[in-house]
Every structure is written in structure tokens, then in C-alpha cells.
C-alpha positions, 0 to 999 in steps of 0.5 A: 369119028375119033382119030387113031391118035386120040383113041391111043391117048384115051387108051393110054390114060385108061391104063394109068393108075390114078390112085398113086403118083409114080415114084419119079413124081413122089421123089420130086415133090413128096407123096401128098403134093405129087398125088394131088398134082398127078390126079389134077393132071389126069382129070384134065387129060381125061376131059381133054381127050373126051368127046363132050357134046360133040367137041373133043379138044384133043381132036382140035389139037391133032387138027392143029398139028400138036403132038403128044410131047407138046400136050402131055410131055414132062421132063425126064428127071424133074417132071413137075419142076422143069416148066420149060419142059412141060406140055400144055396139060401139065400147065393146066393143073386140071383147068379145062382147055377151051380153045386150041389153035396152031400157035396156042392152047387157051385155058378156061381161066384165060391163060394160054400155053404158047407153042414152043420149039424148045420141047425136045422129046429126047428130054421128055417122058409121056405120062404113060412112060413115067415109073 
């Protein structure tokens, strides 16, 4: 059974326009770079929230108490430049997530995103809030 949080994330991602990067991202990185990174991010998020062969990494994240800012958040003013204010899916650059624990998220390439106390939601946006 899909949790309400994961279903809400799925719904939010379905509503996002994938054909153009939001203006905030284009101002930060230019049109083409922003579009490439935006689409890679959205592909990674789509796979993360999907149920594949009975496994949903997003459900594992919910069970490990990760919130949407730790997963999908980005800086309000420089979303693709402030690495200290990026959630785990921004770091992934579209690479699949293979394991979620309470302390870290592991990518298919062997790298990990370690949970940080520094991600303050007051300074972050979620992808469905970016204009």
C-alpha cells in the first residue's frame, strides 16, 4: 500500500511541466543547462517515487523518516548552485537510488548522500514550488 506522503509526491511530480525548466533555474544556469539538469532531476524523482517490482525507494525514505526537503529541496535563490542546500535527489543527477537508511541515501554509482541537520526548510523550495 502506498503511503499518503508518497502518493502526494507522485501527484506533485505529475503536475510539473517537464518540457521547460522553471525561470529561476534558467536564470541560475542558462536555458540549456537548466533544462538538462531539470529533466535529469525529474526522471530520477519519477523513478524514486515509482513502485518497481514491489519496491519503492520513496516508501523506504518515509519509513526512515526522511522529509520532502531532505529529498527534493533546493535553495530558494540559487537552486542548482548551493550544494549545501540540496536534497538527495538533486545530488543524484538522475542516478538511481538503491538504498535508503536513516543516516544516508545510496546511489547506484556507489556514492552516498548523508543526512544533514543543516537543511533548513526556511531557505528551501520544493520542485513543485519553483517558478
